[in-house]
C-alpha positions in Angstrom: -13.2 21.9 -4.4 -11.8 19.1 -6.7 -13.4 15.6 -5.8 -10.4 12.8 -5.6 -10.6 10.2 -8.6 -11.9 7.0 -6.9 -9.4 4.2 -7.6 -10.0 2.0 -10.5 -12.7 -1.1 -9.4 -11.3 -4.7 -10.4 -13.2 -7.7 -11.8 -11.6 -11.4 -12.0 -12.0 -12.8 -15.3 -11.7 -16.5 -15.0 -11.1 -18.9 -17.7 -10.6 -22.6 -17.8 -9.0 -24.3 -21.1 -8.3 -28.0 -21.7 -5.9 -28.6 -24.5 -6.1 -25.1 -25.5 -9.7 -25.5 -25.8 -11.9 -23.2 -23.2 -14.5 -24.8 -21.5 -15.7 -21.9 -19.5 -15.3 -18.6 -18.2 -16.7 -16.5 -15.3 -16.8 -12.8 -14.0 -16.0 -12.4 -10.3 -16.3 -9.4 -8.3 -13.3 -10.3 -6.0 -10.0 -12.8 -5.5 -12.2 -15.1 -3.3 -14.9 -15.5 -5.4 -12.9 -15.8 -8.5 -10.5 -18.7 -6.1 -13.9 -20.5 -5.4 -14.9 -20.6 -8.7 -11.6 -22.2 -9.8 -11.6 -24.4 -6.2 -15.2 -25.8 -7.3 -14.2 -26.9 -10.6 -11.1 -28.5 -9.5 -12.6 -30.1 -7.0 -15.3 -32.0 -9.7 -12.4 -33.4 -11.5 -9.8 -33.7 -8.7 -10.8 -37.6 -8.0 -10.4 -38.8 -11.6 -6.6 -37.5 -11.7 -3.4 -39.8 -11.8 -1.5 -39.6 -8.6 1.1 -36.7 -9.6 -1.9 -34.1 -11.0 -4.1 -35.3 -8.0 -1.0 -34.1 -5.4 -0.9 -31.1 -7.4 -4.4 -30.3 -7.3 -4.7 -31.1 -3.5 -1.6 -28.9 -2.6 -3.2 -25.8 -4.5 -6.7 -26.8 -2.7 -5.1 -27.2 0.8 -1.9 -24.5 0.8 -2.2 -22.5 -2.7 -5.3 -20.3 -1.9 -3.6 -17.7 0.1 -0.8 -17.1 -2.2 -2.9 -16.9 -5.4 -5.2 -14.6 -3.5 -2.3 -12.2 -2.5 -1.3 -12.3 -6.4 -4.8 -11.1 -7.6 -5.1 -8.4 -5.0 -1.6 -7.3 -6.2 -3.5 -6.8 -9.8 -1.3 -9.9 -11.1 -3.1 -13.1 -12.5 -2.8 -16.4 -11.3 -2.6 -19.7 -13.1 -3.1 -23.1 -12.1 -2.2 -26.1 -14.9 -2.3 -29.8 -14.3 -0.9 -32.0 -16.7 -2.1 -35.9 -17.2 -0.5 -38.0 -20.1 -1.4 -35.9 -23.2 -4.1 -33.6 -21.4 -3.6 -30.1 -19.8 -6.1 -28.3 -17.8 -5.3 -24.8 -17.1 -7.4 -22.2 -14.7 -6.1 -18.7 -15.2 -7.9 -15.6 -13.2 -6.8 -12.0 -14.4 -7.7 -9.0 -12.6 -9.0 -6.2 -15.0 -8.9 -2.4 -13.6 -12.4 -0.9 -14.4 -12.9 2.7 -14.0 -15.9 3.8 -11.2 -19.1 3.8 -13.2 -19.8 7.0 -11.6 -17.3 9.6 -10.8 -18.1 13.3 -9.3 -16.6 15.7 -11.6 -16.1 19.2 -10.3 
């Protein structure tokens, strides 16, 4: 009898860049955990933003996370970019398929 291969496990590699300079990374184990990292780092700066990027940030915080979760669950990356004057901040979450650590072999 042969064992069914296990579906690949995913990790979610999170990055934050400001003007193409990486400020931070995080490895999450679920879409929820990955988006929590984005949400927390975004909330740390939201009050310092000008009106338009502030509105974009609030829209993502208030309404954008369900769509982001669906993208991540389908294995698609999610990116949020906010621009203020000469500064661009980008958060990216990339699902990465990992083989199971232990597979049963026949």
